[in-house]
C-alpha positions as CSV (number, residue, x, y, z in Angstrom):
1,M,-19.8,-35.1,-1.7
2,T,-19.0,-31.4,-1.5
3,N,-16.3,-30.5,0.9
4,T,-17.8,-27.9,3.3
5,I,-14.7,-27.6,5.5
6,A,-13.2,-24.1,5.3
7,P,-9.6,-24.0,3.9
8,P,-6.8,-23.4,6.4
9,S,-5.1,-20.0,6.5
10,A,-1.5,-19.2,5.6
11,S,-0.8,-20.0,9.2
12,G,-2.7,-23.3,9.1
13,V,-5.7,-22.0,11.1
14,V,-9.2,-22.9,10.0
15,P,-11.4,-19.8,9.9
16,K,-14.2,-19.6,12.4
17,K,-17.8,-18.9,11.8
18,G,-19.8,-16.2,13.5
19,I,-19.1,-12.5,13.9
20,F,-15.3,-13.0,14.1
21,G,-15.5,-15.2,11.1
22,S,-17.0,-12.5,8.8
23,I,-14.8,-9.5,9.8
24,G,-11.2,-9.0,10.6
25,P,-8.6,-8.2,7.9
26,A,-9.8,-4.7,7.0
27,F,-10.2,-3.9,10.7
28,I,-6.5,-4.8,11.2
29,T,-5.7,-2.5,8.3
30,A,-7.8,0.3,9.7
31,A,-6.1,0.0,13.1
32,L,-2.6,-0.1,11.8
33,V,-3.1,2.8,9.5
34,F,-4.9,5.0,12.1
35,G,-2.1,5.8,14.5
36,P,-1.0,8.7,16.7
37,G,0.1,10.6,13.6
38,S,-3.4,10.3,12.3
39,I,-4.9,11.8,15.4
40,A,-2.3,14.6,15.5
41,T,-2.7,15.5,11.8
42,A,-6.5,15.4,11.8
43,S,-6.6,17.5,15.0
44,A,-4.1,20.0,13.6
45,M,-6.3,20.3,10.4
46,G,-9.5,20.9,12.4
47,A,-7.8,23.3,14.9
48,T,-6.1,25.4,12.2
49,F,-8.6,25.3,9.3
50,G,-11.9,24.4,10.9
51,Y,-14.1,22.3,8.7
52,E,-12.5,23.5,5.4
53,L,-10.5,20.3,4.8
54,L,-13.2,17.8,5.7
55,W,-13.2,16.7,2.0
56,V,-9.8,15.2,2.3
57,P,-10.7,12.0,4.3
58,V,-13.8,11.5,2.1
59,I,-11.8,11.4,-1.1
60,A,-9.0,9.4,0.5
61,T,-11.5,6.8,1.8
62,I,-12.9,6.3,-1.7
63,L,-9.5,5.7,-3.1
64,M,-8.6,3.3,-0.3
65,L,-11.8,1.4,-0.9
66,C,-10.7,0.7,-4.5
67,F,-7.2,-0.4,-3.5
68,V,-8.4,-2.6,-0.6
69,N,-10.9,-4.3,-2.9
70,I,-8.0,-5.1,-5.3
71,G,-6.0,-6.5,-2.4
72,V,-8.9,-8.7,-1.4
73,R,-9.4,-10.1,-4.9
74,I,-5.7,-10.9,-5.2
75,G,-5.6,-12.4,-1.7
76,L,-8.5,-14.7,-2.5
77,S,-7.0,-15.9,-5.8
78,T,-3.4,-16.6,-4.8
79,K,-1.8,-19.3,-2.6
80,D,1.5,-17.4,-2.4
81,S,2.6,-14.6,0.0
82,I,2.6,-11.0,-1.2
83,L,6.1,-11.0,-2.6
84,G,5.7,-14.5,-3.9
85,T,2.7,-13.4,-5.8
86,I,4.6,-10.4,-7.2
87,T,7.5,-12.7,-8.2
88,H,5.2,-15.0,-10.1
89,R,3.2,-12.3,-11.8
90,L,6.0,-9.9,-12.4
91,T,9.6,-10.6,-11.5
92,G,11.7,-11.3,-8.4
93,V,13.5,-7.9,-8.8
94,V,10.1,-6.1,-8.6
95,A,9.2,-8.2,-5.5
96,I,12.5,-7.2,-3.7
97,I,11.9,-3.5,-4.5
98,V,8.4,-3.7,-3.2
99,G,9.5,-5.6,-0.1
100,I,12.3,-3.2,0.8
101,G,10.2,-0.1,0.0
102,S,7.3,-1.3,2.1
103,F,9.7,-2.2,5.0
104,L,11.2,1.2,4.9
105,V,7.9,3.0,4.7
106,V,6.2,1.3,7.7
107,T,9.4,1.4,9.7
108,S,9.5,5.2,9.4
109,F,6.3,5.3,11.4
110,Q,7.5,3.0,14.2
111,A,9.3,5.7,16.2
112,G,6.2,7.8,16.2
113,N,4.0,4.9,17.2
114,S,6.3,4.0,20.1
115,A,6.5,7.6,21.2
116,G,2.7,7.7,21.1
117,T,2.5,4.9,23.6
118,G,5.0,6.8,25.8
119,A,3.1,10.0,25.6
120,A,-0.2,8.3,26.5
121,G,1.5,6.7,29.5
122,Q,2.9,10.1,30.6
123,L,-0.6,11.6,30.4
124,L,-2.1,8.9,32.5
125,F,0.6,8.4,35.1
126,G,3.2,11.1,34.7
127,G,7.0,10.4,34.5
128,D,9.3,9.8,31.6
129,P,7.5,9.0,28.4
130,R,10.6,7.1,27.1
131,L,10.3,4.6,29.9
132,F,6.6,3.9,29.0
133,A,7.7,3.6,25.3
134,I,10.3,0.9,26.3
135,G,7.7,-0.9,28.4
136,F,5.1,-1.0,25.7
137,T,7.7,-2.1,23.2
138,I,8.5,-5.1,25.4
139,I,4.7,-5.9,25.7
140,G,4.4,-5.6,21.9
141,V,7.2,-8.1,21.3
142,L,5.7,-10.5,23.8
143,F,2.3,-10.2,22.1
144,V,3.9,-11.2,18.8
145,W,5.0,-14.5,20.3
146,I,1.5,-15.6,21.3
147,P,1.0,-19.1,19.8
148,K,-2.1,-18.0,17.7
149,F,-0.8,-14.6,16.8
150,Y,-3.2,-13.7,13.9
151,P,-6.5,-14.5,15.8
152,A,-5.2,-12.6,18.8
153,L,-4.1,-9.6,16.7
154,E,-7.5,-9.6,14.9
155,K,-9.5,-9.5,18.0
156,L,-7.3,-6.8,19.6
157,M,-7.6,-4.6,16.5
158,I,-11.4,-5.0,16.3
159,V,-11.8,-4.0,20.0
160,V,-9.4,-1.1,19.6
161,I,-11.3,0.2,16.6
162,L,-14.7,-0.1,18.2
163,I,-13.5,1.7,21.4
164,M,-12.0,4.6,19.4
165,L,-15.1,4.8,17.2
166,V,-17.5,5.0,20.1
167,A,-15.3,7.5,22.0
168,M,-14.8,9.8,19.0
169,I,-18.5,9.8,17.9
170,T,-19.6,10.6,21.4
171,T,-17.0,13.5,21.5
172,A,-18.1,14.8,18.1
173,I,-21.8,14.9,19.2
174,I,-21.1,16.5,22.6
175,S,-18.8,19.2,21.0
176,N,-21.9,20.5,19.1
177,P,-20.3,21.0,15.7
178,D,-21.7,23.3,13.0
179,P,-23.8,21.4,10.4
180,A,-23.4,24.1,7.8
181,G,-19.6,24.1,8.4
182,I,-19.5,20.3,7.9
183,I,-21.4,20.5,4.7
184,G,-19.3,23.4,3.4
185,G,-16.1,21.4,4.3
186,L,-17.1,18.7,1.8
187,V,-16.5,21.1,-1.1
188,P,-12.8,20.8,-2.0
189,S,-10.6,23.8,-1.3
190,I,-6.9,24.3,-0.5
191,P,-6.2,27.0,2.1
192,E,-2.8,28.6,2.3
193,A,-0.2,26.5,4.1
194,S,-2.5,23.4,4.2
195,V,-0.7,21.2,1.7
196,P,1.5,19.3,4.2
197,L,-1.4,18.5,6.4
198,I,-3.5,17.5,3.4
199,V,-0.8,15.1,2.2
200,G,-0.4,13.7,5.7
201,L,-4.0,13.0,6.3
202,A,-4.6,11.7,2.8
203,A,-1.9,9.1,3.2
204,T,-3.2,8.3,6.7
205,T,-6.4,7.0,5.1
206,F,-5.2,6.1,1.6
207,S,-2.3,3.7,2.5
208,V,-1.0,1.9,-0.5
209,V,1.1,-0.4,1.7
210,G,-1.9,-1.1,4.0
211,A,-4.1,-2.0,1.0
212,L,-1.3,-4.2,-0.4
213,Y,-1.0,-6.1,2.9
214,Q,-4.7,-7.0,2.6
215,I,-3.5,-9.8,0.4
216,Q,-1.6,-11.4,3.3
217,L,-4.4,-10.7,5.8
218,V,-7.0,-12.4,3.7
219,R,-4.8,-15.4,3.4
220,E,-4.2,-15.5,7.2
221,K,-7.9,-15.4,7.6
222,G,-8.3,-18.5,5.5
223,W,-10.9,-17.1,3.2
224,A,-11.4,-18.7,-0.2
225,P,-12.7,-17.3,-3.5
226,T,-16.2,-18.3,-2.5
227,D,-15.9,-15.9,0.5
228,Y,-15.6,-12.8,-1.7
229,K,-18.8,-11.3,-0.6
230,I,-17.9,-11.6,3.1
231,A,-14.4,-10.3,2.4
232,R,-15.7,-7.4,0.4
233,R,-18.1,-6.5,3.1
234,D,-15.3,-6.6,5.7
235,A,-13.2,-4.4,3.4
236,V,-15.9,-1.8,2.9
237,L,-16.8,-1.6,6.6
238,G,-13.2,-1.4,7.9
239,T,-12.2,1.2,5.3
240,L,-15.3,3.4,6.0
241,I,-14.5,3.2,9.8
242,L,-10.9,4.3,9.0
243,G,-12.1,7.4,7.1
244,L,-14.8,8.1,9.6
245,L,-12.3,8.2,12.5
246,S,-10.2,10.9,10.8
247,A,-13.3,12.9,9.8
248,I,-14.8,12.8,13.3
249,I,-11.5,13.9,15.0
250,M,-11.3,16.8,12.5
251,I,-14.9,17.8,13.2
252,A,-14.4,17.7,17.0
253,A,-11.2,19.7,16.7
254,A,-12.9,22.3,14.5
255,A,-15.7,22.6,17.0
256,T,-13.5,22.8,20.1
257,L,-9.9,23.9,19.4
258,N,-10.5,26.2,16.4
259,P,-12.9,28.7,18.1
260,A,-10.6,28.8,21.1
261,G,-7.5,29.4,19.0
262,I,-5.8,26.3,20.6
263,A,-3.0,24.9,18.4
264,A,-2.6,21.1,18.4
265,T,1.1,21.0,19.4
266,S,1.1,18.7,22.4
267,P,-0.9,15.7,23.8
268,A,-2.3,18.0,26.5
269,A,-3.6,20.4,23.9
270,L,-5.1,17.6,21.8
271,A,-6.9,16.4,24.9
272,Q,-8.9,19.6,24.8
273,I,-10.8,18.0,22.0
274,L,-12.5,15.9,24.7
275,A,-13.1,19.0,26.9
276,P,-16.9,18.8,26.4
277,I,-16.8,15.4,28.3
278,G,-15.5,17.0,31.4
279,S,-12.7,16.3,33.9
280,W,-12.1,12.9,32.4
281,A,-11.0,14.4,29.0
282,V,-7.3,13.8,29.5
283,V,-7.8,10.2,30.7
284,L,-10.1,9.3,27.8
285,F,-7.8,11.0,25.3
286,A,-4.8,9.2,26.7
287,I,-6.6,5.8,26.4
288,G,-7.5,6.6,22.8
289,L,-4.0,7.8,22.0
290,W,-2.5,4.6,23.5
291,A,-5.0,2.4,21.6
292,S,-4.1,4.0,18.3
293,A,-0.4,4.0,19.0
294,F,-0.1,0.4,20.3
295,S,-2.3,-1.0,17.5
296,S,-0.3,0.8,14.9
297,M,2.9,-0.3,16.5
298,L,1.8,-3.9,16.2
299,G,0.2,-3.6,12.8
300,N,3.0,-1.6,11.1
301,S,5.6,-4.0,12.5
302,T,3.6,-6.9,11.2
303,I,3.7,-5.5,7.7
304,G,7.4,-4.5,7.9
305,G,8.4,-7.9,9.4
306,T,6.4,-9.9,6.8
307,M,8.0,-7.9,4.0
308,L,11.5,-8.2,5.4
309,A,11.0,-12.0,5.8
310,G,9.7,-12.1,2.2
311,V,12.8,-10.3,0.8
312,F,15.0,-13.0,2.4
313,R,12.5,-15.7,1.4
314,I,11.9,-16.9,5.0
315,D,8.2,-16.0,5.1
316,R,6.9,-19.6,4.6
317,G,4.2,-20.3,7.2
318,G,2.9,-16.7,7.5
319,L,2.5,-15.0,10.8
320,S,2.8,-18.2,12.8
321,S,6.4,-18.9,11.6
322,T,9.4,-18.2,13.8
323,P,11.4,-16.3,11.1
324,V,8.5,-13.9,10.4
325,K,7.9,-13.3,14.1
326,L,11.6,-12.6,14.5
327,C,11.4,-10.0,11.8
328,I,8.3,-8.4,13.3
329,S,10.0,-8.3,16.7
330,F,13.0,-6.6,15.1
331,V,10.8,-3.8,13.6
332,I,9.1,-3.3,17.0
333,V,12.4,-3.1,18.8
334,L,13.8,-0.7,16.2
335,G,11.0,1.8,16.7
336,G,11.2,1.5,20.5
337,V,15.0,2.1,20.5
338,V,14.6,5.3,18.4
339,A,11.8,6.5,20.6
340,A,13.8,5.7,23.8
341,I,17.1,7.2,22.7
342,G,15.7,10.4,21.2
343,D,13.1,12.8,22.4
344,V,10.1,12.4,20.0
345,P,7.5,15.1,20.8
346,L,4.2,15.6,19.0
347,S,5.9,17.6,16.4
348,G,8.2,14.7,15.8
349,V,5.3,12.3,15.5
350,L,3.9,14.6,12.8
351,S,7.3,14.8,11.0
352,F,7.6,11.0,11.0
353,H,4.1,10.7,9.7
354,R,4.5,13.3,6.9
355,V,7.8,11.8,5.8
356,G,6.3,8.4,5.6
357,S,3.2,9.8,3.9
358,V,5.3,11.5,1.1
359,V,7.3,8.3,0.5
360,L,4.2,6.2,0.5
361,A,2.5,8.6,-2.0
């Protein structure tokens, strides 16, 4: 008799059927890659250069699709962790280099993610953003220790992505963008002084580490080689949404900030993107900023913690194991401490984002 029971995941969880059984890993990747630095960079590009750089997220999305698909294929064909797979197929030295490099890259984003949650809290309630950053850091650590961490993380990321997608599409439509400008922006061009922003936004969408982590996420999901079509559909949908979010923000900024000559240098200035909505613009923007920052804080720390645990060979059991959760918590706390001790304004978020992007590239 054929065994029809789905295989357990790396954490020992049997995958569920239904909508949550057919999507998930790529949505987590999209949510962790699309952080406050993504919003700031896409907004700055639209505010400064209008629609001229709209081709960047398009090309980056195509590249990301290719790499995510590779990650899916490897994840479905291996029983080992990411670094375990690299060790078996290459060498242990290469695995350690990849693990340490990935840990350093994602950790470089953590201060910006924590600062993003603080900035969102300040926009909503006023007060010291560092206190909000500390508070959300504590909430993030507590979330990691939920018994069924991966299923909870997956559902949270899907909800966050859908909220941001609906909000940004609505904003882009209301802002009344120029169709001719959008079409013209799909033709590659490199305006003067645009290279740092191009690199930043390209790496926001085309995240090599994010694609690599797809291997672990597919294993956590419990998908088998026979689930390749489902996994590929999830990868395509999640990656397209990632690229679409960056493109929509750029279009909205080009339609609202660029004509008014508003520079994207502060959360309040970025909130002007939602000005067509009315007096609730700041509130809606703050919610979107918090969603992107908190999801990236959790997602990036999950990658960094998993890689760190893999380097020390204590990653057995996946995201449900205590050593891995301790490593994830360490990464979250590290970012929170940097954000709390130092003053990380929007320009700082952009700087962290660009530095990580250059290293990642």
